Structure formats: structure tokens, C-alpha cells
C-alpha positions as CSV (number, residue, x, y, z in Angstrom):
1,M,30.7,-23.3,153.1
2,N,30.6,-24.3,149.4
3,A,28.3,-21.6,148.2
4,I,28.1,-18.5,146.1
5,V,26.7,-15.2,147.3
6,A,25.7,-12.7,144.6
7,L,24.1,-9.3,144.3
8,C,21.7,-9.0,141.4
9,H,19.9,-6.1,139.7
10,F,16.9,-5.8,137.4
11,C,18.0,-3.3,134.8
12,E,15.3,-1.4,133.0
13,L,17.2,-1.8,129.7
14,H,18.7,-5.3,129.9
15,G,16.6,-7.2,132.5
16,P,18.0,-9.3,135.4
17,R,21.8,-8.9,135.7
18,T,24.5,-10.2,138.1
19,L,26.3,-7.3,139.6
20,F,28.8,-8.8,142.1
21,C,29.4,-12.4,143.4
22,T,31.7,-14.0,145.9
23,E,32.7,-17.7,145.7
24,V,34.8,-20.1,147.8
25,L,37.9,-21.7,146.3
26,H,39.6,-24.7,148.0
27,S,42.2,-24.9,145.3
28,P,44.3,-22.5,143.3
29,L,42.5,-19.6,141.7
30,P,40.5,-20.4,138.6
31,Q,41.9,-20.1,135.1
32,G,42.7,-16.5,134.2
33,A,42.9,-15.5,137.9
34,G,46.1,-17.1,139.3
35,S,48.5,-16.2,136.5
36,G,48.3,-12.5,137.1
37,D,48.3,-12.2,140.9
38,I,50.1,-9.2,142.2
39,S,53.2,-10.6,143.8
40,G,53.7,-7.6,146.1
41,Q,50.2,-7.7,147.5
42,N,50.3,-11.5,147.9
43,E,53.6,-11.3,149.9
44,Q,52.1,-8.6,152.1
45,A,49.0,-10.8,152.7
46,E,51.2,-13.8,153.6
47,E,53.1,-11.7,156.2
48,E,49.8,-10.9,158.0
49,E,48.8,-13.4,160.6
50,G,45.4,-15.1,161.3
51,G,41.9,-14.2,160.1
52,I,40.8,-13.4,156.6
53,Q,43.2,-11.1,154.8
54,M,42.0,-9.2,151.7
55,S,44.0,-8.3,148.6
56,S,43.3,-7.4,145.0
57,R,44.0,-9.7,142.0
58,I,44.6,-9.2,138.3
59,R,42.7,-11.5,136.0
60,S,43.8,-12.2,132.4
61,H,40.5,-11.0,131.3
62,S,37.3,-9.5,132.8
63,P,33.8,-10.1,131.5
64,A,33.1,-6.4,132.1
65,E,35.8,-5.4,129.6
66,G,33.7,-6.4,126.7
67,A,35.9,-6.1,123.6
68,S,39.1,-7.0,125.4
69,A,37.5,-10.2,126.8
70,D,38.1,-13.5,125.1
71,S,35.2,-14.9,123.1
72,S,35.1,-17.8,125.6
73,S,34.3,-15.5,128.5
74,P,30.9,-16.4,130.1
75,G,30.1,-12.7,130.8
76,P,28.0,-10.4,128.7
77,K,29.4,-8.2,125.9
78,K,30.0,-4.5,126.5
79,S,27.2,-3.6,124.2
80,D,24.8,-5.5,126.4
81,M,25.8,-3.6,129.5
82,C,25.1,-0.2,131.0
83,E,26.1,1.7,134.1
84,G,23.4,-0.1,136.1
85,C,24.6,-3.5,134.9
86,R,28.3,-3.0,135.7
87,S,29.9,-3.2,139.1
88,L,33.7,-3.3,138.6
89,A,35.2,-1.1,136.0
90,G,37.0,-2.6,133.0
91,G,40.3,-4.0,134.0
92,H,39.5,-4.0,137.7
93,P,41.5,-6.7,139.5
94,G,38.6,-7.9,141.7
95,Y,39.1,-9.0,145.3
96,V,40.6,-12.0,147.0
97,S,40.5,-12.8,150.7
98,H,42.8,-15.5,152.2
99,D,41.7,-17.5,155.2
100,K,44.9,-18.5,156.9
101,E,43.2,-21.0,159.2
102,T,41.6,-23.1,156.5
103,S,43.7,-22.2,153.4
104,I,40.5,-21.1,151.7
105,K,40.2,-18.2,149.2
106,Y,37.1,-16.0,148.9
107,V,37.1,-14.5,145.4
108,S,34.8,-11.7,144.3
109,H,34.2,-10.4,140.8
110,Q,31.2,-9.6,138.6
111,H,30.7,-13.0,137.2
112,P,32.1,-16.5,137.9
113,N,34.8,-17.4,135.5
114,H,33.7,-21.0,135.2
115,P,31.0,-21.3,132.5
116,Q,28.9,-23.8,134.5
117,L,28.9,-21.7,137.6
118,F,28.1,-18.6,135.4
119,S,25.1,-20.5,134.1
120,I,23.9,-21.5,137.6
121,V,24.3,-17.9,138.9
122,R,22.7,-16.4,135.8
123,Q,19.6,-18.7,136.1
124,A,19.3,-18.0,139.9
125,C,19.5,-14.3,139.2
126,V,16.8,-14.4,136.5
127,R,14.5,-16.4,138.7
128,S,15.0,-14.3,141.8
129,L,14.0,-11.1,139.9
130,S,11.2,-12.5,137.8
131,C,9.1,-15.5,138.9
132,E,10.5,-16.5,142.3
133,V,9.4,-13.5,144.4
134,C,7.4,-13.3,147.6
135,P,4.3,-11.1,147.9
136,G,5.1,-7.4,147.8
137,R,8.2,-8.2,145.7
138,E,10.5,-7.6,148.8
139,G,11.6,-10.3,151.2
140,P,13.2,-13.7,151.4
141,I,12.2,-16.8,149.4
142,F,13.7,-20.3,148.8
143,F,13.7,-22.2,145.5
144,G,15.9,-24.5,143.4
145,D,16.5,-28.1,142.3
146,E,19.2,-30.8,142.4
147,Q,20.5,-29.9,139.0
148,H,20.9,-26.1,139.2
149,G,21.4,-25.8,143.0
150,F,19.2,-24.4,145.7
151,V,18.8,-20.6,146.3
152,F,18.1,-18.4,149.2
153,S,17.0,-15.1,147.7
154,H,16.1,-11.8,149.4
155,T,14.7,-9.1,147.1
156,F,14.7,-5.4,148.0
157,F,14.4,-1.9,146.6
158,I,16.9,0.9,146.4
159,K,15.8,4.5,146.2
160,D,16.7,6.4,142.9
161,S,15.3,9.8,142.1
162,L,15.7,9.2,138.4
163,A,14.2,5.7,138.2
164,R,10.7,4.7,137.3
165,G,8.7,4.7,140.5
166,F,11.8,6.3,142.3
167,Q,13.3,2.9,143.1
168,R,15.3,0.1,141.6
169,W,15.0,-3.6,142.2
170,Y,17.8,-5.7,143.6
171,S,18.3,-9.1,145.2
172,I,21.0,-10.9,147.2
173,I,21.1,-14.6,146.5
174,T,23.0,-17.5,148.2
175,I,23.4,-20.6,146.0
176,M,24.5,-24.0,147.1
177,M,23.9,-27.7,146.3
178,D,23.1,-28.8,149.9
179,R,19.4,-28.2,150.4
180,I,19.3,-29.3,154.0
181,Y,22.3,-27.1,155.0
182,L,20.8,-24.1,153.2
183,I,17.4,-24.5,154.9
184,N,19.1,-24.9,158.3
185,S,21.0,-21.7,157.7
186,W,17.8,-19.7,156.8
187,P,17.6,-17.8,160.1
188,F,21.3,-16.9,160.1
189,L,21.3,-15.8,156.4
190,L,18.1,-13.9,156.8
191,G,19.5,-11.8,159.7
192,K,22.9,-11.1,158.2
193,I,21.6,-10.4,154.7
194,R,18.9,-8.2,156.1
195,G,21.6,-6.2,157.8
196,I,23.5,-5.7,154.5
197,I,20.3,-4.6,152.8
198,D,19.5,-2.1,155.5
199,E,22.9,-0.6,155.2
200,L,22.6,-0.2,151.4
201,Q,19.1,1.2,151.7
202,G,20.1,3.6,154.4
203,K,23.0,5.0,152.2
204,A,20.7,5.2,149.1
205,L,18.0,7.0,151.1
206,K,20.4,9.8,152.1
207,V,21.4,10.3,148.5
208,F,17.7,10.2,147.4
209,E,16.6,12.8,150.0
210,A,19.5,15.1,149.1
211,E,18.6,14.9,145.4
212,Q,14.9,15.4,146.0
213,F,15.7,18.5,148.2
214,G,17.8,20.0,145.4
215,C,15.6,19.1,142.5
216,P,12.3,17.5,143.2
217,Q,11.6,15.0,140.4
218,R,8.0,14.3,141.2
219,A,6.8,17.9,140.6
220,Q,9.0,18.2,137.5
221,R,7.5,15.0,136.0
222,M,3.9,16.1,136.7
223,N,4.5,19.4,135.0
224,T,6.2,17.9,131.9
225,A,4.1,17.0,128.9
226,F,3.8,13.3,128.2
227,T,6.8,11.9,126.3
228,P,8.4,8.4,126.3
229,F,9.8,8.1,129.8
230,L,13.3,7.1,128.8
231,H,13.7,10.1,126.4
232,Q,12.2,12.3,129.1
233,R,15.2,11.7,131.3
234,N,17.6,12.4,128.5
235,G,18.6,8.8,128.2
236,N,19.8,8.6,131.9
237,A,18.1,5.3,132.4
238,A,20.8,3.6,134.4
239,R,22.8,4.6,137.4
240,S,25.4,2.5,139.2
241,L,24.9,1.3,142.7
242,T,28.0,3.3,143.8
243,S,26.3,6.4,142.5
244,L,23.0,5.6,144.2
245,T,24.8,5.1,147.6
246,N,27.6,7.6,147.1
247,D,30.1,5.0,148.3
248,E,33.2,4.5,146.2
249,N,34.3,1.6,148.4
250,L,31.0,-0.2,148.1
251,W,32.3,-3.3,146.2
252,A,35.2,-3.7,148.6
253,C,32.8,-3.5,151.6
254,L,30.4,-6.0,149.9
255,H,33.3,-8.4,149.3
256,T,34.2,-8.2,153.0
257,S,30.6,-8.8,154.0
258,F,30.0,-11.7,151.6
259,A,33.4,-13.4,152.5
260,W,32.5,-13.1,156.2
261,L,29.0,-14.4,155.5
262,L,30.4,-17.5,153.8
263,K,32.9,-18.2,156.5
264,A,30.6,-17.7,159.4
265,C,27.7,-19.7,157.9
266,G,30.1,-22.5,157.2
267,S,31.5,-22.6,160.7
268,R,28.3,-22.2,162.7
269,L,27.0,-25.7,161.7
270,T,29.1,-28.8,162.2
271,E,28.5,-32.4,161.4
272,K,28.2,-34.9,164.3
273,L,28.6,-38.6,164.1
274,L,25.4,-40.3,165.4
275,E,26.5,-43.5,167.0
276,G,23.0,-44.8,167.7
277,A,22.2,-46.6,171.0
278,P,24.9,-46.5,173.6
279,T,27.2,-49.5,173.8
280,E,27.1,-52.0,176.6
281,D,30.3,-50.6,178.1
282,T,28.7,-47.1,178.2
283,L,25.5,-48.5,179.9
284,V,27.5,-50.4,182.5
285,Q,29.7,-47.4,183.2
286,M,26.7,-45.2,183.8
287,E,25.2,-47.8,186.1
288,K,28.4,-48.1,188.1
289,L,28.7,-44.3,188.4
290,A,25.1,-44.1,189.6
291,D,25.8,-46.8,192.2
292,L,28.9,-45.1,193.5
293,K,27.0,-41.8,193.7
294,E,24.3,-43.5,195.8
295,E,26.9,-45.1,198.1
296,S,28.6,-41.8,198.6
297,E,25.3,-40.1,199.5
298,G,24.5,-42.8,202.0
299,W,27.8,-42.7,203.8
300,D,27.6,-41.3,207.3
301,G,30.0,-38.4,207.9
302,S,31.0,-39.7,211.4
303,E,31.9,-43.1,210.0
304,E,34.2,-41.4,207.5
305,E,36.1,-39.6,210.3
306,E,36.7,-42.9,212.1
307,K,38.3,-44.5,209.1
308,P,42.1,-44.5,209.2
309,S,43.7,-41.9,206.9
310,S,45.9,-44.5,205.2
311,Q,45.1,-48.1,204.3
312,P,47.0,-50.6,202.3
313,D,46.1,-51.2,198.7
314,V,44.6,-54.6,199.4
315,V,41.9,-53.1,201.6
316,E,41.1,-50.6,198.9
317,G,40.8,-53.4,196.4
318,Q,38.7,-55.5,198.7
319,E,36.3,-52.6,199.4
320,L,35.8,-52.1,195.7
321,S,35.4,-55.8,195.0
322,K,32.7,-56.2,197.7
323,S,30.5,-53.5,196.3
324,S,28.7,-55.8,193.9
325,P,29.1,-59.4,192.5
326,E,29.5,-57.8,189.1
327,T,31.7,-54.9,190.2
328,S,33.6,-53.3,187.3
329,L,36.1,-50.7,188.0
330,M,36.0,-48.1,185.3
331,P,38.8,-45.6,184.3
332,D,36.8,-42.7,185.9
333,C,36.4,-44.4,189.2
334,N,39.6,-46.3,189.6
335,S,41.0,-45.2,193.0
336,W,44.3,-46.7,192.1
337,N,44.6,-45.0,188.8
338,V,46.4,-41.9,190.2
339,A,46.5,-39.0,187.8
340,H,50.1,-38.1,188.5
341,R,51.5,-41.6,188.0
342,R,54.0,-42.0,185.3
343,L,53.0,-43.2,181.8
344,S,52.0,-46.9,181.4
345,V,54.8,-49.3,180.7
346,F,52.5,-51.3,178.4
347,R,51.1,-49.0,175.8
348,S,48.7,-51.3,173.9
349,L,47.8,-54.9,173.3
350,R,50.2,-54.9,170.3
351,H,53.0,-53.7,172.5
352,M,52.3,-56.4,175.1
353,R,52.3,-59.1,172.4
354,Q,55.7,-57.9,171.2
355,V,57.1,-58.0,174.7
356,L,55.7,-61.3,175.9
357,G,55.9,-63.1,172.6
358,A,53.2,-64.6,170.4
359,S,52.7,-67.9,172.2
360,A,52.8,-66.4,175.8
361,F,50.4,-63.6,174.8
362,R,48.0,-66.1,173.2
363,M,47.9,-68.1,176.4
364,L,47.3,-65.0,178.5
365,A,44.7,-63.6,176.2
366,W,42.8,-66.9,176.1
367,H,42.5,-66.9,179.9
368,V,41.4,-63.3,179.9
369,L,38.7,-63.9,177.4
370,M,37.4,-67.0,179.1
371,G,37.0,-65.2,182.5
372,N,39.7,-67.1,184.3
373,Q,41.7,-65.4,187.0
374,V,44.8,-63.5,185.7
375,I,47.5,-63.0,188.4
376,W,50.5,-60.8,188.0
377,K,53.3,-60.9,190.5
378,A,55.7,-58.0,190.3
379,Q,57.5,-55.5,192.4
380,D,56.6,-52.6,190.1
381,M,53.0,-51.6,190.7
382,D,52.9,-49.3,187.7
383,L,53.8,-52.2,185.5
384,V,51.0,-54.3,186.9
385,Q,48.5,-51.5,186.6
386,S,49.5,-50.8,183.0
387,A,49.1,-54.5,182.2
388,F,45.6,-54.6,183.6
389,D,44.7,-51.3,181.7
390,V,45.7,-53.0,178.5
391,L,44.2,-56.5,179.1
392,R,40.8,-55.2,180.3
393,T,40.1,-53.7,176.8
394,M,39.5,-57.2,175.6
395,L,36.5,-57.7,177.9
396,P,33.2,-55.9,178.3
397,I,33.4,-53.5,181.3
398,G,30.8,-55.5,183.1
399,C,33.1,-58.6,183.2
400,V,36.1,-56.8,184.7
401,R,36.8,-57.1,188.4
402,I,40.2,-55.8,189.5
403,I,42.3,-55.8,192.6
404,P,45.3,-53.9,191.4
405,Y,47.8,-54.8,194.1
406,S,47.5,-56.9,197.2
407,D,49.7,-58.4,199.9
408,Q,47.7,-61.6,200.0
409,Y,45.9,-63.9,197.5
410,E,42.3,-63.1,196.8
411,E,39.8,-65.7,195.5
412,A,38.6,-65.7,191.9
413,Y,35.0,-64.8,192.8
414,R,36.4,-61.4,194.1
415,C,38.4,-60.6,191.0
416,N,39.5,-61.9,187.7
417,F,42.5,-59.5,187.6
418,L,44.8,-59.7,190.7
419,G,48.1,-58.0,191.2
420,L,50.4,-59.4,193.9
421,S,53.7,-58.5,195.4
422,P,56.5,-61.0,194.7
423,H,56.6,-62.5,198.3
424,V,52.9,-63.5,198.3
425,Q,52.3,-67.2,198.4
426,I,49.7,-68.6,196.0
427,P,47.8,-71.7,197.0
428,P,49.1,-74.8,195.2
429,H,45.7,-75.7,193.8
430,I,45.5,-72.3,192.1
431,L,48.9,-72.8,190.5
432,S,47.8,-76.2,189.1
433,S,44.3,-75.0,188.2
434,E,43.2,-74.7,184.6
435,F,41.1,-71.6,185.5
436,A,44.1,-69.4,186.4
437,V,47.1,-68.0,184.7
438,L,50.2,-66.5,186.4
439,V,52.5,-63.9,185.0
440,E,55.7,-63.6,187.0
441,V,57.8,-60.5,186.4
442,R,61.5,-61.1,187.3
443,A,64.7,-59.2,186.9
444,A,66.3,-60.1,183.5
445,T,69.6,-62.0,183.6
446,R,70.8,-60.1,180.6
447,S,70.4,-56.4,180.1
448,S,69.8,-56.9,176.4
449,L,67.1,-59.5,176.8
450,Y,64.5,-57.2,175.2
451,P,65.5,-54.6,172.6
452,T,65.4,-51.0,173.8
453,L,62.6,-49.8,171.6
454,F,60.9,-47.7,174.3
455,D,61.6,-44.6,176.3
456,D,64.4,-44.9,178.8
457,E,62.1,-44.7,181.8
458,Q,59.7,-47.2,180.4
459,S,62.1,-49.7,178.8
460,L,61.4,-53.3,179.6
461,N,64.9,-54.6,179.0
462,K,65.3,-55.1,182.8
463,Y,62.4,-57.5,183.1
464,E,61.6,-61.0,181.9
465,F,58.1,-62.4,181.9
466,L,57.2,-66.0,182.7
467,V,53.6,-67.0,181.8
468,T,52.4,-70.3,183.4
469,S,49.1,-72.1,183.8
470,G,47.7,-75.4,184.9
471,S,46.0,-75.7,181.4
472,P,48.3,-74.2,178.8
473,V,46.8,-73.4,175.5
474,A,48.1,-75.7,172.8
475,A,49.7,-74.1,169.8
476,D,47.5,-76.0,167.4
477,R,44.3,-75.3,169.3
478,V,41.8,-73.3,167.4
479,G,40.6,-71.2,170.3
480,P,37.7,-68.7,170.5
481,T,36.9,-67.0,167.3
482,I,37.3,-63.6,169.0
483,L,40.8,-64.4,170.0
484,N,41.7,-65.3,166.5
485,K,40.3,-62.0,165.2
486,I,42.1,-60.1,167.9
487,E,45.4,-61.7,166.9
488,A,44.8,-61.0,163.3
489,A,44.2,-57.3,164.0
490,L,47.3,-57.1,166.2
491,T,49.5,-58.7,163.5
492,N,48.2,-56.4,160.8
493,Q,50.7,-53.5,160.9
494,N,48.4,-51.5,158.5
495,L,46.0,-51.1,161.4
496,S,46.8,-48.3,163.9
497,V,46.3,-48.7,167.6
498,D,43.1,-46.6,167.4
499,V,41.7,-48.8,164.7
500,V,42.4,-52.0,166.7
501,D,40.6,-50.4,169.7
502,Q,37.5,-49.9,167.5
503,C,37.7,-53.5,166.3
504,L,37.6,-54.6,170.0
505,V,34.5,-52.5,170.6
506,C,32.8,-54.2,167.6
507,L,33.8,-57.6,168.8
508,K,32.5,-57.0,172.3
509,E,29.0,-56.0,170.9
510,D,28.8,-59.1,168.7
511,K,26.7,-62.2,169.3
512,V,26.4,-61.8,173.1
513,K,23.1,-59.9,173.1
514,V,21.6,-62.3,170.5
515,L,22.5,-65.3,172.6
516,F,21.2,-63.7,175.8
517,K,17.8,-62.9,174.3
518,F,17.6,-66.4,172.7
519,T,18.4,-68.4,175.9
520,K,17.5,-66.3,178.9
521,V,14.5,-64.2,177.6
522,D,12.9,-66.5,175.0
523,S,13.7,-69.7,176.9
524,R,14.5,-71.7,173.8
525,P,15.4,-75.4,174.1
526,K,19.0,-76.6,173.8
527,E,18.5,-77.9,170.3
528,D,17.6,-74.4,169.1
529,T,20.4,-72.9,171.0
530,Q,22.9,-75.2,169.2
531,K,21.5,-74.3,165.9
532,L,21.8,-70.6,166.7
533,L,25.4,-71.1,167.8
534,S,26.2,-72.8,164.6
535,I,24.7,-69.9,162.6
536,L,26.7,-67.5,164.7
537,G,29.9,-69.5,164.1
538,A,30.3,-70.2,167.8
539,A,29.5,-73.8,168.2
540,E,32.9,-74.7,169.5
541,E,33.3,-75.3,173.3
542,D,35.6,-72.3,173.8
543,N,33.2,-70.0,172.1
544,V,30.3,-71.2,174.1
545,K,32.2,-70.7,177.4
546,L,33.3,-67.2,176.3
547,L,29.8,-66.1,175.4
548,K,28.3,-67.4,178.6
549,F,31.0,-65.5,180.6
550,W,30.4,-62.3,178.6
551,M,26.6,-62.5,179.1
552,T,27.3,-61.9,182.9
553,G,28.7,-58.5,181.9
554,L,25.6,-57.2,180.1
555,S,24.1,-54.1,181.7
556,K,21.1,-54.2,184.0
557,T,19.4,-51.7,181.8
558,Y,19.6,-54.0,178.7
559,K,18.4,-57.0,180.7
560,S,15.5,-55.2,182.3
561,H,14.5,-53.7,179.0
562,L,14.3,-57.2,177.3
563,M,12.4,-58.7,180.2
564,S,9.9,-55.9,180.3
565,T,9.4,-56.1,176.5
566,V,8.7,-59.8,176.7
567,R,6.3,-59.5,179.6
568,S,4.3,-56.7,177.9
569,P,0.9,-57.7,176.5
570,T,1.6,-56.3,173.0
571,S,4.8,-58.4,172.6
572,S,2.9,-61.5,173.8
573,E,0.3,-61.0,171.2
574,C,2.9,-60.5,168.5
575,R,4.7,-63.7,169.4
576,N,1.4,-65.6,169.4
């Protein structure tokens, strides 16, 4: 967490003062701090493993040293300080904790070395012990602005038998520039800082009670003639916090507490990317999972026992394809996607394009996008399955119907992705149809047909791929706009595979919903539809066919939502 935690004190002689502060450093130590690190202690800290490790550090100058400090030091002069205003003695190295997990340093000293930070902490200290206090002068409060940062301040009293009113006024402040983060951290900071305060007050109370038992100050003051108060105490107007608590290791303990507070407060809240409404693929996937759950609940147990224990893959594919006209097999419910199968042969669309070649891949991708039947004939089932896993990413999930592997040809209305064994005969009218594409995987005649750029078990140098169709895509054909965008993304080597996947997600959400609402919900005439397609840049025939096919994959949730919105009285009034 980018913040500063400081302990402040209201001195009876010098007013509000900063006693001790801890800041977070994401870079090397500030000027005057890194040059004098104790090498032996640093090496010891490096040898320790994990967690936050604490060590001392030597600074080139310390604000508390007064005369020995440079004139540029933001700290007060020695003449302006007393025992009550000073925490670390002159020449004290301060404290540094190294967080091995995040490479962050937590540095503690009396004042920040940077002049701007010193000014911010100084102003927050003055405000926390003067005007920005809660009723009773003890408790938490929030104040600040964009220029000087926002402050969580908790004021409290420490018992002192020699002080006016037998107590001294302190505050612990947390300063940061992120107002929302600080407000959200209020409950956490309040509980932890309250615990630190209770510990300090408990130690001071023990010292106070011991001093009062040995020499009661109240009775002595009442029996003494009136004199100026400061002279009455023989000039003993200031006592250090270590003296009040009788704890010589107080500053080391406070450094540990403040460093832990900054680390814990920074790690307890994390940012999340809000993606807005779920995508169409997510909605369709949820609907399919719900349908499968209902079917499984409706199955009769006796019928399950009568089913044969092993069935060919084609039966499995037919069963899945019969479940709905718009059946879409998702990765979570693919019965053929066995978890222990070997890694996919085709790793991505870019990989497939490299293997098939640019022209063959364009033909195959065109048929996939247009909703035509894609048939793969191969002996290797894993190869076919990996090809379908890659190709299906170009389509909305609602448009995907797969029979992964079959021993007989299946009609296009059952599936648009069909895997066949090599001996299966395909009807002649399918081979000559412009609505189907066939990819035949054969044994390569030369072992070096494809470069061995892949793992040994996944190398494709033993295969050759023949892509044929009754309506081949001409090289000079413009094709759908989405196909051109996909090819542009695949050829751009600066885009990683993950970035290309995100591009596909954006393309699948584009234009389809607009066209569905315009044509199916609003029932606009054809002339208006043509104008809309021109505006969307999809007036070409291929684009129109593609969008009409993709509209069939929209989720039932989205369709019903649009229809119910249009039919509602309020929407009708708005349209009128």
C-alpha cells in the first residue's frame, strides 16, 4: 500500500511534532539512505528466506542530529527539539524491513527524507493535533484533500505523572492519496491502530501508577504555592515516549507494527476487473449446463442400468446432437474431451494456419464462419478433436454442433463439425456441395514435408492435409469482414495467442445483437435493414449470410429479454 504511517505528539513547548514514521519504498532507498547501508546486516537479511526481514540502516544525515545535519534537511533544528519531540537518538541508523515476496522496503525514521513528503506529513500532523479532532479529543477521524493527501487519524492520551493534567496527547496517522482505498480500509485500520494504542497506553499506565505510588504528584502540587507551572517542575517539561512506557525497544516494535500494518492493509483489498454483462458465450454455456442438469435429474435409474456399458463414439455424438436443434457442446460438458488424453496436436488458429497454409486455411475458415459443414477424415482421433477445439473458437458457442468421431456420415442439420474415420464413404452430393468442406488427413509421402517445429509426440511431419470443397473460395474474393480481421490478427506476430483469443471474443459480440434486434424484434422493413448493414459495414452477401447464421447462436436469455422489453407497456409508450 502506498501510504505513510506516523506517530505524532503535541509537545507543550514546540507544539505538534512528528515522532516516528514508516514509509513504503518500491525503488532503492532515498537519497542519503542507500549509500550507507550496513553491508553485513544486508547480507544477513538477504540470507533469510520469506516474510518481512528487518535490519538497521545508516543514513548520511539524520534530521534529529541538528547541527550535524545538512541545511537542506527537512527536519527541525536541534534547538527546536526536546526530549518529548525526539524519537531516535542522534546518529541512529533507523530501521528497514525487506519484503522478499514483493521486493518492497519499509523504511522507518523520525521524518521523511523527501521534502515534499516531509511537508505532507508535517501538515497532517499539525491538523491531527489541532483542528481535525473528534469530540473528546480522543478517537478516529478522516480528513484531507487531493493536493495534500487523505488522512486517517486516531488521537489518544498517554499517562505522564509530570505532565499538565497527568497526560500527553498523541496521534497515529495514515496518509495516502487514494481516498476510496483509505475509506474502505477504515474498519481494518481502526482495529489494528486501536490495538497499538492500547498497548502503548497499557505500558504507560504501569509506569504512571508506579511513579504515583512512590511520589504522588497531585498532593504535592496542591500543597505547593502557585508558581509558573514549567518552573514548578524544575524545567522537566518533556519526557520521551520510551521513558513514559519504560520500553527501550519501543521504536523497533513500532517499526514492526507499522510495517506489518502497511503490508496487511495493502494485501487485504485487491482490484477486480468488472467485465459488465456476461458474454453471449457465457449465457449459452449456462443454459446448456442447466439443460444437462435437468436431463440428468429426469433420467430413470432403471433405464441407466439397461444401457450398455460401452457404446461407439458415433452413438455418443448422436445422443448429444439430438438433445436440441441448437445443441452446443461446451468444454465443460464434452464427453469426448477426456482429461487424460494427450495434448492437442493443433495448439491455436495461428498454428493451424502455419500447418495448412494460408490459402487452405482461408477456405476452411470461410466455411466455418458461414456455418457450412466441416468434415475431417483421419485415423488419429486426437488430431481431429484438437482441430475442432481450435476451429470452434471462431464461432459463438450457440452455433457449434459437434460429432467428434463417427463411423458413418451424419447430416448437416445434426452437426456442423463432423469427424470421420478414413474408410467412411461420403455421399457424392456432399462432396460436390458448396455448403461443405472436407479435410483429409493422409500419411505424408516425405518425412520432411512439414518442418519439425513441434514436440516429438505432436509433430505433424508425418501428415499431409488436403482441403477440398464444391465451392472453393477464390483468392481474390473479399470474403466476410470478420474473416479478414481474423487473418490480420493471425499474421500479426506482435499479437500473442491470448491477445488473438480476446480479439475473437470481441468479434463474436460485434454487430449480431444489433441486427437481431433490428430485424427480429423491431420488425423493420428490408430497406431499413440494408441501410443498417451498410452502416455496420456488412452489406456484402457473405457478411449477411454470416450474421444470419450467427444470430441462431444467440442465447435464449438474450432473446427473451428483448422480446419481453418490447412487449412491455412502458417500452411501447417510449416508442410511440
